[in-house]
Residue frames as a rotation matrix with the C-alpha (Angstrom) as fourth column:
MET 1
0.579 0.815 -0.005 0.00
0.815 -0.579 -0.012 0.01
-0.013 0.003 -1.000 0.00
THR 2
-0.220 -0.665 0.714 1.37
0.615 -0.663 -0.427 3.39
0.757 0.345 0.555 -1.01
ARG 3
-0.803 -0.138 -0.579 1.71
0.566 -0.478 -0.672 6.22
-0.185 -0.867 0.462 1.47
ASP 4
-0.860 0.509 -0.036 -0.83
-0.492 -0.809 0.322 8.35
0.135 0.294 0.946 -0.40
ARG 5
-0.170 0.833 -0.527 -3.39
-0.124 0.513 0.850 5.54
0.978 0.210 0.016 -0.37
ARG 6
-0.368 -0.021 -0.930 -2.74
0.832 0.439 -0.340 4.93
0.416 -0.898 -0.144 3.32
ARG 7
-0.971 -0.010 -0.241 -3.32
0.118 -0.891 -0.437 8.64
-0.210 -0.453 0.866 4.04
ARG 8
-0.594 0.797 -0.110 -6.57
-0.589 -0.338 0.733 8.63
0.547 0.500 0.671 2.11
LEU 9
-0.113 0.530 -0.841 -7.78
0.353 0.812 0.464 5.58
0.929 -0.245 -0.279 4.01
ILE 10
-0.623 -0.196 -0.758 -6.92
0.781 -0.095 -0.617 7.17
0.049 -0.976 0.212 7.33
HIS 11
-0.957 0.273 -0.097 -8.65
-0.271 -0.962 -0.033 10.38
-0.103 -0.006 0.995 6.33
THR 12
-0.378 0.856 -0.351 -11.75
-0.394 0.195 0.898 8.49
0.838 0.478 0.263 5.16
ARG 13
-0.177 0.268 -0.947 -11.97
0.698 0.712 0.071 6.48
0.694 -0.649 -0.313 8.38
ARG 14
-0.827 -0.195 -0.527 -11.47
0.529 -0.585 -0.615 9.60
-0.188 -0.787 0.587 10.48
THR 15
-0.823 0.567 -0.036 -14.19
-0.524 -0.735 0.430 11.46
0.217 0.372 0.902 8.54
ALA 16
-0.181 0.775 -0.606 -16.60
-0.041 0.609 0.792 8.50
0.983 0.168 -0.078 8.87
THR 17
-0.425 -0.057 -0.903 -15.95
0.841 0.343 -0.418 8.37
0.333 -0.938 -0.098 12.59
GLY 18
-0.961 0.005 -0.276 -16.62
0.101 -0.925 -0.367 12.06
-0.257 -0.381 0.888 12.96
LEU 19
-0.636 0.756 -0.151 -19.78
-0.579 -0.339 0.742 11.91
0.510 0.560 0.654 10.92
THR 20
-0.210 0.528 -0.823 -21.11
0.424 0.808 0.410 8.93
0.881 -0.262 -0.393 12.87
LEU 21
-0.617 -0.114 -0.779 -20.56
0.781 -0.210 -0.588 10.86
-0.097 -0.971 0.219 16.11
ALA 22
-0.951 0.257 -0.172 -22.17
-0.270 -0.961 0.059 14.01
-0.150 0.103 0.983 14.68
GLY 23
-0.469 0.817 -0.337 -25.12
-0.282 0.223 0.933 12.01
0.837 0.533 0.126 13.44
ALA 24
-0.263 0.305 -0.915 -25.65
0.779 0.627 -0.015 10.48
0.569 -0.717 -0.403 16.91
ILE 25
-0.786 -0.071 -0.614 -25.48
0.488 -0.681 -0.547 13.87
-0.379 -0.729 0.570 18.56
SER 26
-0.832 0.535 -0.144 -27.93
-0.518 -0.658 0.546 15.33
0.198 0.529 0.825 16.04
PHE 27
-0.282 0.727 -0.626 -30.21
0.230 0.684 0.692 12.38
0.931 0.051 -0.361 16.76
LEU 28
-0.460 0.024 -0.887 -29.97
0.888 0.020 -0.460 13.32
0.007 -1.000 -0.030 20.45
ALA 29
-0.934 0.085 -0.347 -30.76
-0.042 -0.991 -0.128 16.95
-0.355 -0.105 0.929 19.58
GLY 30
-0.645 0.732 -0.220 -33.76
-0.371 -0.047 0.928 15.89
0.669 0.680 0.302 17.49
MET 31
-0.248 0.531 -0.810 -35.17
0.697 0.678 0.231 13.78
0.673 -0.508 -0.538 20.32
THR 32
-0.587 -0.055 -0.807 -34.72
0.728 -0.471 -0.498 16.61
-0.353 -0.881 0.317 22.78
ASP 33
-0.963 0.221 -0.158 -36.18
-0.264 -0.894 0.362 19.24
-0.061 0.390 0.919 20.43
ALA 34
-0.436 0.850 -0.294 -39.32
-0.109 0.275 0.955 17.19
0.893 0.449 -0.027 19.70
THR 35
-0.155 0.352 -0.923 -39.81
0.888 0.459 0.026 16.29
0.433 -0.815 -0.384 23.36
GLY 36
-0.751 -0.211 -0.625 -39.18
0.531 -0.755 -0.384 19.83
-0.391 -0.621 0.679 24.52
LEU 37
-0.878 0.478 -0.019 -41.60
-0.373 -0.660 0.652 21.26
0.299 0.580 0.758 21.93
ALA 38
-0.233 0.830 -0.507 -44.27
0.238 0.555 0.797 18.71
0.943 0.065 -0.327 22.90
LEU 39
-0.174 0.111 -0.978 -43.86
0.967 0.206 -0.149 19.46
0.185 -0.972 -0.143 26.63
THR 40
-0.521 -0.185 -0.833 -43.49
0.540 -0.827 -0.155 23.25
-0.661 -0.531 0.531 26.53
GLY 41
0.602 0.763 0.235 -45.09
0.647 -0.294 -0.703 24.33
-0.468 0.575 -0.671 23.25
ASP 42
0.817 -0.418 -0.396 -41.89
-0.521 -0.830 -0.200 26.27
-0.245 0.370 -0.896 22.30
PHE 43
0.716 -0.620 -0.320 -38.65
0.038 0.493 -0.869 25.35
0.697 0.611 0.376 20.53
VAL 44
0.888 -0.458 -0.048 -35.69
0.071 0.033 0.997 24.33
-0.455 -0.888 0.062 22.67
SER 45
-0.095 -0.977 0.192 -33.01
0.576 0.104 0.811 24.49
-0.812 0.188 0.552 19.92
PHE 46
-0.143 0.116 0.983 -34.59
0.957 -0.236 0.168 26.30
0.252 0.965 -0.077 16.95
MET 47
-0.329 -0.062 -0.942 -33.82
0.626 -0.761 -0.169 29.88
-0.707 -0.645 0.289 18.03
THR 48
-0.995 0.077 0.068 -34.77
0.011 -0.577 0.817 31.30
0.102 0.813 0.573 14.60
GLY 49
-0.301 0.944 -0.138 -38.28
0.496 0.279 0.822 30.04
0.814 0.179 -0.552 15.19
ASN 50
0.067 0.285 -0.956 -38.30
0.989 -0.143 0.026 31.43
-0.129 -0.948 -0.291 18.72
THR 51
-0.818 -0.387 -0.426 -37.17
0.327 -0.922 0.209 34.82
-0.473 0.032 0.880 17.41
THR 52
-0.816 0.559 0.144 -40.05
-0.006 -0.258 0.966 34.91
0.578 0.788 0.214 14.94
ARG 53
-0.006 0.854 -0.521 -42.54
0.720 0.365 0.591 33.74
0.694 -0.371 -0.617 17.54
ALA 54
-0.327 -0.187 -0.926 -41.27
0.848 -0.491 -0.200 36.34
-0.417 -0.851 0.320 19.99
ALA 55
-0.992 -0.060 -0.110 -41.80
0.003 -0.886 0.464 39.05
-0.125 0.460 0.879 17.42
LEU 56
-0.483 0.875 -0.044 -45.33
0.157 0.136 0.978 37.76
0.861 0.466 -0.203 16.74
SER 57
0.008 0.431 -0.902 -46.08
0.975 0.198 0.103 37.73
0.223 -0.880 -0.419 20.49
LEU 58
-0.706 -0.296 -0.644 -44.89
0.462 -0.881 -0.103 41.33
-0.536 -0.370 0.759 20.75
GLY 59
-0.939 0.336 0.068 -47.09
-0.128 -0.527 0.840 42.25
0.318 0.780 0.538 17.83
GLU 60
-0.148 0.923 -0.356 -50.08
0.354 0.385 0.852 40.61
0.924 0.000 -0.383 19.47
GLY 61
0.132 0.153 0.979 -49.36
-0.690 -0.695 0.202 42.35
0.711 -0.703 0.014 22.79
ASN 62
0.935 0.132 -0.329 -48.42
0.103 0.788 0.608 39.06
0.339 -0.602 0.723 24.54
LEU 63
0.414 -0.821 0.394 -45.45
-0.754 -0.551 -0.357 40.53
0.510 -0.150 -0.847 26.42
ARG 64
0.429 -0.225 0.875 -45.11
-0.711 0.513 0.480 37.64
-0.557 -0.828 0.060 28.80
HIS 65
0.809 -0.082 0.582 -44.62
0.325 0.887 -0.328 35.03
-0.490 0.454 0.744 26.05
ALA 66
0.808 -0.531 0.257 -42.27
0.019 -0.413 -0.911 37.31
0.590 0.740 -0.324 24.18
VAL 67
0.364 -0.679 0.638 -40.11
-0.915 -0.388 0.109 37.76
0.173 -0.623 -0.763 27.27
VAL 68
0.555 -0.124 0.823 -40.01
-0.295 0.895 0.334 33.96
-0.778 -0.428 0.460 27.87
LEU 69
0.860 -0.199 0.469 -38.84
0.499 0.513 -0.699 33.37
-0.102 0.835 0.540 24.26
LEU 70
0.647 -0.661 0.380 -36.29
-0.281 -0.670 -0.687 36.20
0.709 0.338 -0.619 24.21
SER 71
0.374 -0.496 0.784 -34.94
-0.891 0.043 0.452 34.92
-0.258 -0.867 -0.426 27.54
ALA 72
0.753 -0.055 0.656 -34.70
0.108 0.993 -0.041 31.41
-0.649 0.101 0.754 26.03
ILE 73
0.836 -0.492 0.244 -32.52
0.227 -0.094 -0.969 32.84
0.499 0.866 0.034 23.22
MET 74
0.376 -0.718 0.585 -30.20
-0.807 -0.564 -0.174 34.34
0.455 -0.407 -0.792 25.80
VAL 75
0.469 -0.161 0.868 -30.10
-0.597 0.667 0.446 31.04
-0.651 -0.728 0.217 27.68
PHE 76
0.928 -0.092 0.361 -29.29
0.312 0.724 -0.616 29.22
-0.204 0.684 0.700 24.43
VAL 77
0.615 -0.739 0.275 -26.37
-0.214 -0.492 -0.844 31.59
0.759 0.460 -0.461 23.74
LEU 78
0.219 -0.521 0.825 -25.10
-0.974 -0.167 0.154 31.12
0.057 -0.837 -0.544 27.29
GLY 79
0.735 0.097 0.671 -25.43
-0.230 0.967 0.112 27.38
-0.638 -0.237 0.733 26.91
ASN 80
0.873 -0.468 0.137 -23.25
0.273 0.237 -0.933 27.51
0.404 0.852 0.334 23.81
ALA 81
0.322 -0.762 0.561 -20.69
-0.628 -0.616 -0.475 29.60
0.708 -0.199 -0.677 25.71
ALA 82
0.404 -0.106 0.908 -20.73
-0.833 0.367 0.414 27.19
-0.377 -0.924 0.060 28.64
GLY 83
0.942 0.008 0.336 -20.18
0.109 0.938 -0.329 24.28
-0.318 0.347 0.882 26.31
ILE 84
0.635 -0.753 0.174 -17.11
0.026 -0.204 -0.979 25.92
0.772 0.626 -0.110 24.78
VAL 85
0.174 -0.586 0.792 -15.64
-0.915 -0.393 -0.089 26.71
0.363 -0.709 -0.605 28.21
ILE 86
0.618 0.097 0.780 -16.24
-0.508 0.807 0.302 23.12
-0.600 -0.582 0.548 29.35
ALA 87
0.958 -0.221 0.180 -14.67
0.282 0.644 -0.712 21.77
0.042 0.733 0.679 26.16
HIS 88
0.535 -0.796 0.282 -11.64
-0.427 -0.543 -0.723 24.01
0.729 0.266 -0.631 26.54
PHE 89
-0.044 -0.573 0.819 -10.73
-0.998 -0.017 -0.065 22.59
0.051 -0.820 -0.571 29.90
ALA 90
0.676 0.401 0.618 -11.69
-0.460 0.885 -0.071 18.96
-0.575 -0.237 0.783 29.07
GLU 91
-0.521 -0.852 0.058 -9.11
-0.532 0.377 0.758 16.44
-0.667 0.364 -0.650 27.88
ARG 92
-0.799 0.380 0.466 -11.95
0.573 0.717 0.397 14.35
-0.183 0.584 -0.791 26.42
ARG 93
-0.927 0.335 -0.168 -14.05
-0.352 -0.932 0.087 17.16
-0.128 0.140 0.982 24.91
THR 94
-0.431 0.815 -0.388 -16.94
-0.453 0.177 0.874 15.18
0.781 0.552 0.293 23.49
PHE 95
-0.290 0.292 -0.911 -17.34
0.646 0.762 0.038 12.90
0.706 -0.578 -0.410 26.51
VAL 96
-0.797 -0.055 -0.602 -17.30
0.558 -0.450 -0.698 15.73
-0.232 -0.891 0.389 29.04
VAL 97
-0.859 0.489 -0.149 -19.67
-0.511 -0.822 0.252 17.95
0.001 0.293 0.956 27.09
LEU 98
-0.263 0.790 -0.554 -22.18
-0.330 0.466 0.821 15.18
0.907 0.399 0.139 26.48
ALA 99
-0.470 0.039 -0.882 -21.94
0.742 0.559 -0.370 13.99
0.478 -0.828 -0.292 30.07
CYS 100
-0.925 0.121 -0.361 -22.81
0.119 -0.808 -0.576 17.51
-0.362 -0.576 0.733 31.17
VAL 101
-0.605 0.753 -0.261 -25.75
-0.689 -0.330 0.645 17.60
0.399 0.570 0.718 28.73
SER 102
-0.304 0.463 -0.833 -26.96
0.257 0.882 0.396 14.28
0.917 -0.093 -0.387 30.14
ILE 103
-0.671 -0.025 -0.741 -26.82
0.742 -0.022 -0.670 15.64
0.000 -0.999 0.033 33.68
VAL 104
-0.902 0.366 -0.231 -28.67
-0.347 -0.930 -0.117 18.85
-0.258 -0.026 0.966 32.69
LEU 105
-0.406 0.789 -0.462 -31.41
-0.546 0.196 0.814 16.84
0.733 0.583 0.351 30.92
ALA 106
-0.367 0.250 -0.896 -31.74
0.616 0.787 -0.033 14.51
0.697 -0.564 -0.443 33.88
THR 107
-0.888 0.060 -0.456 -32.16
0.336 -0.593 -0.732 17.58
-0.314 -0.803 0.507 36.10
ALA 108
-0.737 0.633 -0.236 -34.89
-0.663 -0.608 0.437 18.85
0.133 0.479 0.868 33.76
SER 109
-0.364 0.617 -0.698 -36.68
-0.068 0.730 0.680 15.54
0.929 0.295 -0.224 33.96
LEU 110
-0.668 0.074 -0.741 -36.98
0.721 0.313 -0.618 15.96
0.185 -0.947 -0.262 37.75
MET 111
-0.897 0.270 -0.349 -38.89
-0.109 -0.903 -0.416 19.20
-0.428 -0.335 0.839 37.34
ALA 112
-0.762 0.615 0.204 -42.31
0.589 0.527 0.613 17.76
0.269 0.587 -0.764 36.67
ALA 113
-0.207 0.722 -0.661 -44.41
0.718 -0.347 -0.604 20.24
-0.665 -0.599 -0.446 38.65
ASP 114
0.420 0.492 0.763 -46.39
0.882 -0.418 -0.216 22.74
0.213 0.764 -0.609 36.65
SER 115
0.945 -0.078 -0.316 -44.87
0.076 -0.892 0.446 25.57
-0.317 -0.446 -0.837 38.62
LEU 116
0.070 -0.997 -0.028 -41.43
-0.074 -0.033 0.997 24.57
-0.995 -0.068 -0.076 37.28
ALA 117
0.642 0.262 0.721 -42.45
0.615 0.385 -0.688 24.48
-0.458 0.885 0.086 33.60
ILE 118
0.961 -0.268 0.073 -40.55
-0.167 -0.766 -0.621 27.63
0.222 0.584 -0.781 32.61
PRO 119
0.281 -0.911 0.301 -37.35
-0.828 -0.072 0.556 26.81
-0.485 -0.406 -0.775 34.56
ARG 120
0.159 -0.190 0.969 -37.45
0.194 0.968 0.158 23.31
-0.968 0.163 0.191 33.00
PHE 121
0.905 0.222 0.363 -37.86
0.400 -0.151 -0.904 24.88
-0.146 0.963 -0.225 29.56
TYR 122
0.765 -0.644 -0.011 -34.81
-0.638 -0.755 -0.150 27.03
0.089 0.122 -0.989 30.13
ILE 123
0.123 -0.720 0.683 -32.74
-0.562 0.517 0.646 24.10
-0.818 -0.463 -0.341 31.38
ILE 124
0.420 0.084 0.903 -33.57
0.565 0.755 -0.333 22.05
-0.710 0.651 0.270 28.26
VAL 125
0.984 -0.074 0.161 -32.70
0.083 -0.611 -0.787 25.05
0.157 0.788 -0.596 26.07
ALA 126
0.473 -0.865 0.167 -29.32
-0.832 -0.376 0.408 25.42
-0.290 -0.332 -0.897 27.88
SER 127
0.122 -0.423 0.898 -28.56
-0.032 0.903 0.429 21.76
-0.992 -0.081 0.097 27.21
MET 128
0.681 0.196 0.706 -29.22
0.656 0.265 -0.707 22.25
-0.325 0.944 0.051 23.50
GLY 129
0.876 -0.482 0.008 -26.89
-0.444 -0.813 -0.377 25.21
0.188 0.327 -0.926 23.42
MET 130
0.279 -0.804 0.526 -24.21
-0.725 0.183 0.664 23.25
-0.630 -0.566 -0.531 25.27
VAL 131
0.483 -0.077 0.872 -24.37
0.261 0.963 -0.060 20.19
-0.836 0.257 0.485 22.96
ASN 132
0.996 -0.081 0.032 -23.12
0.004 -0.327 -0.945 22.27
0.087 0.941 -0.326 20.01
ALA 133
0.409 -0.902 0.139 -19.67
-0.911 -0.396 0.117 22.33
-0.050 -0.175 -0.983 21.57
ALA 134
0.536 -0.183 0.824 -19.33
-0.176 0.931 0.321 18.53
-0.826 -0.317 0.466 21.42
VAL 135
-0.189 -0.569 0.801 -18.33
0.819 0.359 0.448 18.55
-0.542 0.740 0.398 17.76
GLU 136
0.302 0.276 -0.912 -17.75
-0.080 -0.947 -0.312 21.74
-0.950 0.167 -0.264 15.72
GLN 137
0.061 -0.389 -0.919 -15.75
-0.967 -0.251 0.042 20.57
-0.247 0.886 -0.392 12.73
ILE 138
0.681 -0.035 0.732 -15.41
0.137 0.987 -0.080 17.49
-0.719 0.155 0.677 10.58
GLU 139
0.014 -0.804 0.594 -12.06
0.923 0.239 0.302 17.61
-0.385 0.544 0.745 8.84
GLY 140
-0.847 -0.470 -0.249 -12.14
0.394 -0.869 0.299 21.38
-0.357 0.155 0.921 8.70
LEU 141
-0.625 0.707 0.331 -15.76
0.138 -0.317 0.938 21.66
0.769 0.632 0.101 7.54
PRO 142
-0.780 0.373 0.502 -18.27
-0.625 -0.434 -0.649 23.30
-0.024 -0.820 0.572 9.87
ILE 143
-0.606 0.631 -0.485 -21.02
0.311 0.749 0.585 20.97
0.732 0.203 -0.650 11.06
GLY 144
-0.470 0.519 0.714 -24.16
-0.788 -0.611 -0.076 22.01
0.397 -0.598 0.696 12.84
LEU 145
-0.962 0.082 -0.259 -25.72
0.178 0.912 -0.370 19.73
0.205 -0.403 -0.892 15.42
THR 146
-0.360 0.887 -0.289 -28.90
0.648 0.015 -0.762 21.57
-0.672 -0.461 -0.580 16.29
TYR 147
0.042 0.332 -0.942 -29.03
-0.425 -0.848 -0.318 24.21
-0.904 0.414 0.106 13.53
VAL 148
-0.220 -0.118 0.968 -29.95
0.582 0.781 0.227 22.09
-0.783 0.613 -0.103 10.52
THR 149
0.871 0.484 -0.081 -31.11
0.258 -0.592 -0.763 25.07
-0.418 0.644 -0.641 8.48
GLY 150
0.392 -0.821 -0.416 -27.44
-0.772 -0.539 0.337 26.04
-0.501 0.189 -0.845 8.15
ALA 151
-0.447 -0.534 0.718 -26.54
-0.099 0.827 0.553 22.46
-0.889 0.177 -0.423 7.18
LEU 152
0.274 0.630 0.726 -29.26
0.725 0.361 -0.587 22.39
-0.632 0.687 -0.358 4.50
SER 153
0.897 0.004 -0.442 -28.12
-0.217 -0.866 -0.450 25.77
-0.385 0.499 -0.776 3.20
ARG 154
-0.081 -0.991 -0.103 -24.49
-0.738 -0.010 0.674 24.53
-0.670 0.131 -0.731 2.91
PHE 155
-0.322 0.047 0.946 -25.77
0.343 0.937 0.070 21.37
-0.882 0.347 -0.318 1.25
GLY 156
0.679 0.693 0.243 -27.81
0.520 -0.221 -0.825 23.37
-0.518 0.686 -0.511 -1.27
ARG 157
0.678 -0.488 -0.550 -24.92
-0.610 -0.791 -0.050 25.71
-0.410 0.370 -0.834 -2.09
GLY 158
-0.370 -0.838 0.400 -22.60
-0.442 0.538 0.718 22.72
-0.817 0.089 -0.569 -2.54
LEU 159
0.022 0.499 0.866 -25.13
0.620 0.673 -0.403 21.12
-0.784 0.546 -0.295 -4.87
GLY 160
0.907 0.335 -0.254 -25.29
0.062 -0.704 -0.708 24.34
-0.416 0.627 -0.659 -6.88
ARG 161
0.208 -0.920 -0.332 -21.48
-0.815 -0.351 0.462 24.48
-0.541 0.174 -0.823 -7.18
TRP 162
-0.447 -0.328 0.832 -21.43
0.046 0.921 0.388 20.81
-0.893 0.211 -0.397 -8.27
ILE 163
0.499 0.732 0.464 -24.04
0.553 0.143 -0.821 21.51
-0.667 0.666 -0.333 -10.96
ILE 164
0.947 -0.124 -0.295 -21.89
-0.278 -0.775 -0.568 24.30
-0.158 0.620 -0.768 -12.41
GLY 165
0.676 -0.651 -0.346 -18.76
-0.146 0.341 -0.929 22.14
0.722 0.678 0.135 -12.51
ASP 166
-0.058 -0.689 0.723 -17.13
-0.959 -0.164 -0.233 22.08
0.279 -0.706 -0.651 -9.06
ASN 167
0.088 0.049 -0.995 -16.10
-0.262 0.965 0.024 18.45
0.961 0.258 0.098 -8.52
ARG 168
-0.878 -0.409 0.250 -15.65
-0.333 0.144 -0.932 18.66
0.345 -0.901 -0.263 -4.74
MET 169
-0.062 0.873 -0.483 -18.10
0.062 0.487 0.871 16.50
0.996 0.025 -0.084 -2.82
ASP 170
-0.843 -0.371 -0.388 -17.30
0.381 0.096 -0.920 17.47
0.379 -0.924 0.061 0.75
TRP 171
-0.690 0.643 0.332 -20.60
-0.685 -0.729 -0.013 19.37
0.234 -0.236 0.943 0.96
THR 172
-0.073 0.717 -0.693 -22.50
-0.252 0.659 0.709 16.09
0.965 0.226 0.133 1.01
ILE 173
-0.687 -0.223 -0.692 -21.61
0.533 0.493 -0.688 15.57
0.495 -0.841 -0.219 4.71
GLN 174
-0.909 0.317 0.272 -24.02
-0.407 -0.820 -0.403 18.40
0.095 -0.477 0.874 5.58
ILE 175
-0.043 0.944 -0.328 -27.01
-0.568 0.247 0.785 16.07
0.822 0.220 0.525 5.10
VAL 176
-0.492 -0.238 -0.838 -25.86
0.358 0.822 -0.443 13.94
0.794 -0.517 -0.319 8.06
PRO 177
-0.984 0.125 -0.129 -27.04
0.074 -0.368 -0.927 16.30
-0.164 -0.921 0.352 10.85
TRP 178
-0.447 0.875 -0.186 -30.37
-0.889 -0.410 0.207 16.83
0.105 0.258 0.961 9.07
VAL 179
-0.028 0.411 -0.911 -31.01
-0.279 0.872 0.402 13.08
0.960 0.266 0.090 8.80
GLY 180
-0.723 -0.317 -0.614 -29.94
0.477 0.415 -0.775 12.65
0.500 -0.853 -0.148 12.46
MET 181
-0.919 0.392 0.031 -32.22
-0.327 -0.719 -0.613 15.44
-0.219 -0.574 0.789 13.59
LEU 182
-0.211 0.883 -0.419 -35.19
-0.858 0.038 0.512 14.11
0.468 0.468 0.750 11.60
ALA 183
-0.122 0.130 -0.984 -34.80
0.095 0.988 0.119 10.56
0.988 -0.079 -0.133 12.90
GLY 184
-0.874 -0.265 -0.408 -34.29
0.423 0.000 -0.906 11.77
0.240 -0.964 0.111 16.47
ALA 185
-0.753 0.650 0.106 -37.33
-0.656 -0.728 -0.197 14.05
-0.051 -0.218 0.975 16.30
ILE 186
-0.025 0.767 -0.642 -39.49
-0.578 0.512 0.635 11.15
0.815 0.387 0.430 15.18
VAL 187
-0.269 -0.150 -0.951 -38.26
0.517 0.811 -0.274 8.97
0.813 -0.566 -0.140 18.03
GLY 188
-0.988 -0.133 -0.078 -38.61
0.139 -0.557 -0.819 11.84
0.065 -0.820 0.569 20.49
ALA 189
-0.463 0.885 0.044 -42.22
-0.827 -0.449 0.338 12.44
0.319 0.120 0.940 19.44
LEU 190
0.155 0.522 -0.839 -43.06
-0.176 0.850 0.497 8.80
0.972 0.070 0.224 19.88
LEU 191
-0.588 -0.429 -0.685 -41.30
0.589 0.352 -0.727 8.64
0.553 -0.832 0.046 23.29
THR 192
-0.955 0.233 0.182 -43.22
-0.295 -0.793 -0.532 11.66
0.021 -0.562 0.827 24.48
GLN 193
-0.119 0.964 -0.237 -46.50
-0.778 0.057 0.626 10.19
0.617 0.259 0.743 23.39
ILE 194
0.196 0.130 -0.972 -45.71
0.215 0.961 0.172 6.99
0.957 -0.242 0.160 25.29
ALA 195
-0.145 -0.415 -0.898 -43.89
0.918 0.283 -0.279 8.28
0.369 -0.865 0.340 28.38
GLY 196
0.867 0.490 0.095 -44.78
0.429 -0.830 0.357 11.97
0.253 -0.268 -0.929 28.62
ALA 197
0.742 -0.579 0.338 -42.28
-0.632 -0.772 0.065 14.06
0.223 -0.261 -0.939 30.59
ALA 198
0.606 -0.512 0.609 -40.45
-0.182 0.656 0.732 10.83
-0.775 -0.554 0.304 31.58
ALA 199
0.885 -0.283 0.369 -39.06
0.449 0.310 -0.838 10.81
0.122 0.908 0.401 28.02
LEU 200
0.675 -0.655 0.338 -36.46
-0.575 -0.755 -0.315 13.29
0.462 0.018 -0.887 29.23
TRP 201
0.440 -0.505 0.743 -35.02
-0.582 0.470 0.664 10.56
-0.684 -0.724 -0.087 31.44
LEU 202
0.651 -0.146 0.745 -34.60
0.497 0.824 -0.272 8.29
-0.574 0.547 0.609 28.42
ILE 203
0.850 -0.339 0.403 -32.99
0.191 -0.515 -0.836 11.08
0.491 0.787 -0.373 26.43
ALA 204
0.570 -0.666 0.482 -30.60
-0.822 -0.466 0.328 11.83
0.006 -0.583 -0.812 29.28
VAL 205
0.446 -0.378 0.812 -29.62
-0.120 0.873 0.472 8.15
-0.887 -0.308 0.344 29.33
PHE 206
0.792 -0.124 0.598 -29.09
0.604 0.312 -0.734 8.19
-0.095 0.942 0.322 25.58
ALA 207
0.809 -0.503 0.304 -26.86
-0.368 -0.837 -0.405 11.26
0.459 0.216 -0.862 25.92
MET 208
0.381 -0.671 0.636 -24.71
-0.777 0.140 0.614 9.46
-0.501 -0.728 -0.468 28.48
LEU 209
0.577 -0.143 0.804 -24.49
0.322 0.945 -0.063 6.38
-0.751 0.295 0.591 26.24
VAL 210
0.863 -0.275 0.424 -23.24
0.347 -0.288 -0.893 8.53
0.368 0.917 -0.153 23.35
ALA 211
0.645 -0.639 0.420 -20.80
-0.744 -0.651 0.153 10.15
0.176 -0.411 -0.894 25.74
LEU 212
0.348 -0.481 0.805 -19.45
-0.403 0.698 0.592 6.75
-0.846 -0.530 0.049 26.85
ALA 213
0.747 -0.036 0.664 -19.28
0.542 0.612 -0.576 5.57
-0.386 0.790 0.477 23.23
SER 214
0.905 -0.391 0.167 -17.14
-0.199 -0.737 -0.646 8.58
0.375 0.552 -0.745 22.39
LEU 215
0.460 -0.747 0.480 -14.50
-0.705 0.022 0.709 7.23
-0.540 -0.665 -0.516 24.76
LEU 216
0.511 -0.253 0.822 -13.93
0.397 0.917 0.035 4.40
-0.762 0.309 0.569 22.27
ILE 217
0.858 -0.241 0.453 -12.65
0.348 -0.377 -0.859 6.96
0.377 0.895 -0.240 19.72
PRO 218
0.037 -0.931 -0.362 -8.93
0.998 0.053 -0.034 7.58
0.051 -0.360 0.932 20.18
LYS 219
0.422 0.115 -0.899 -8.14
0.450 -0.888 0.098 11.08
-0.787 -0.446 -0.427 21.44
ARG 220
-0.648 -0.718 -0.254 -5.83
0.086 -0.401 0.912 11.72
-0.756 0.569 0.322 18.51
THR 221
-0.654 0.479 0.585 -8.64
0.737 0.229 0.636 10.89
0.171 0.847 -0.503 16.04
GLN 222
0.392 0.871 -0.296 -11.06
0.911 -0.412 -0.003 13.19
-0.124 -0.269 -0.955 17.82
ARG 223
0.104 -0.419 -0.902 -8.60
0.227 -0.873 0.432 16.05
-0.968 -0.250 0.004 17.87
ARG 224
-0.843 -0.500 0.201 -7.92
0.268 -0.066 0.961 15.61
-0.467 0.864 0.190 14.16
PHE 225
-0.502 0.673 0.543 -11.45
0.784 0.088 0.615 15.54
0.366 0.734 -0.571 12.81
ASN 226
0.551 0.741 -0.384 -12.66
0.834 -0.496 0.241 18.23
-0.012 -0.453 -0.891 15.27
ALA 227
-0.323 -0.736 -0.595 -9.83
0.648 -0.630 0.428 20.68
-0.690 -0.247 0.680 14.53
ALA 228
0.692 0.524 -0.497 -10.62
0.080 -0.740 -0.668 24.01
-0.718 0.422 -0.554 12.91
PRO 229
0.846 -0.311 0.433 -9.03
0.502 0.192 -0.843 24.68
0.179 0.931 0.319 9.50
HIS 230
0.571 -0.625 0.531 -6.64
-0.347 -0.771 -0.534 27.32
0.744 0.121 -0.658 10.90
SER 231
0.811 -0.214 0.544 -5.53
-0.529 0.128 0.839 25.30
-0.249 -0.968 -0.009 13.90
PRO 232
-0.184 -0.972 -0.144 -2.03
-0.975 0.162 0.149 23.78
-0.122 0.168 -0.978 14.11
THR 233
-0.335 0.065 0.940 -3.51
-0.235 0.960 -0.150 20.30
-0.912 -0.271 -0.306 14.58
HIS 234
0.671 0.687 0.280 -5.53
0.132 0.262 -0.956 20.50
-0.730 0.678 0.085 11.37
THR 235
0.652 -0.516 -0.556 -2.64
-0.757 -0.490 -0.432 22.02
-0.050 0.702 -0.710 9.41
LYS 236
-0.379 -0.844 0.380 -0.36
-0.825 0.494 0.274 19.26
-0.419 -0.209 -0.884 10.58
SER 237
-0.049 0.466 0.883 -2.89
0.025 0.885 -0.466 16.58
-0.999 -0.001 -0.055 9.68
ARG 238
0.907 0.375 -0.190 -3.15
-0.141 -0.156 -0.978 18.00
-0.397 0.914 -0.088 6.14
SER 239
0.429 -0.823 -0.372 0.61
-0.900 -0.354 -0.255 18.06
0.078 0.445 -0.892 5.72
GLN 240
-0.368 -0.561 0.742 1.23
-0.661 0.719 0.215 14.52
-0.654 -0.411 -0.635 6.96
């Protein structure tokens, strides 16, 4: 086997590993989003939708609902920030972030009282912000875990470039988070119909299982496929 072929095989395996992990996390996000929407009536990861709904609530004079949704957007942003801070200090980035998401979701599942509906909503939103820090890149290409609109947009633009003659096919990976989100949302909707609020327990367990599964991925492999294009790790991996 030539060195070039060996490098291509390693790159392909690393990309496949990263995409499998991203798909599993998007599946988790889809389950959480469907369950959260069913339980609260509002989106827990789709902040574009919450922004529009907040504007509609303001226009209708429903100030309370608008404040709840605008606050949720702030919580989502803070959840993203918390995920990055946690990832920065973690040796096993994906495991630690997903373990924290699991704990946060388990906490939300304990808040079954009607009086705790809004705090539970915010906690679920925070978990969905946090989960985005688990995987940010796949071999230098940005990948969204909860924001599938961006993934579909990148997929569509890549398709357009391919039609006009660009032979690169790396844009095809963007369909993975959408498929994961769709499948997860279907399962989440079914779980909520069957178990109600207890579905959050099952989702928390799934998050921990994905976290534990990520430990099977060598740290070197995770660093490589999750490295940003400008980072020394990614540059080195391209040059080797």
